[in-house]
Structure formats: structure tokens, C-alpha cells
C-alpha positions, 0 to 999 in steps of 0.5 A, spaced: 500 500 500 502 506 497 503 512 503 499 518 500 504 524 500 503 530 503 502 537 499 506 543 501 503 550 500 505 557 501 500 562 503 500 569 504 494 573 508 493 580 506 489 585 510 488 587 517 492 580 520 497 583 525 495 584 532 489 580 532 491 573 534 492 571 527 498 566 528 495 563 534 488 562 530 492 558 524 496 554 529 494 547 527 495 539 527 499 540 521 507 540 519 509 547 518 510 554 521 506 561 521 509 568 522 508 575 521 512 579 515 515 586 515 509 588 510 504 587 515 502 580 512 501 573 515 505 568 512 504 560 512 508 554 510 504 548 511 505 540 509 499 536 510 493 532 506 489 535 501 483 535 506 487 539 511 489 544 507 482 545 504 480 546 511 486 551 512 485 555 506 477 556 508 480 558 515 485 563 512 480 566 508 475 568 514 481 569 519 480 570 527 475 575 530 477 582 529 481 581 523 480 583 516 482 578 510 483 582 504 486 577 500 490 570 500 495 568 496 497 561 495 503 557 491 504 550 491 511 548 493 515 542 491 515 536 496 522 537 498 520 543 501 517 539 507 523 536 509 525 539 515 518 541 517 516 539 524 510 540 528 507 546 527 510 553 530 508 560 531 514 564 529 515 571 530 516 577 525 522 577 520 
């Protein structure tokens, strides 16, 4: 039986997404990380099965209470980008 491979995605969330608990809102049972950017966005790199990524995508588009999500930019990453991703981490700004 072949093991299903995780998909790896990069998300950039734009809008009023800093200072509203967005990084903690994103914290999931997936591999990857979330952090604030210097430009006022929130950046997420995550690896998981397609269903979990679809749930994350939906959550990112809603955002936590007090946020305003204007746009979610999504890019698939190569499977090799998942190497080194461990339990989901909340990181500080760059």
C-alpha cells in the first residue's frame, strides 16, 4: 500500500492580520510554521493532506475575530520543501 504524500503550500494573508491573534488562530495539527512579515502580512508554510489544507485555506480566508482578510495568496511548493518541517510553530516577525 502506497503512503499518500503530503502537499506543501505557501500562503500569504493580506489585510488587517497583525495584532489580532492571527498566528495563534492558524496554529494547527499540521507540519509547518506561521509568522508575521515586515509588510504587515501573515505568512504560512504548511505540509499536510489535501483535506487539511482545504480546511486551512477556508480558515485563512475568514481569519480570527477582529481581523480583516483582504486577500490570500497561495503557491504550491515542491515536496522537498517539507523536509525539515516539524510540528507546527508560531514564529515571530522577520
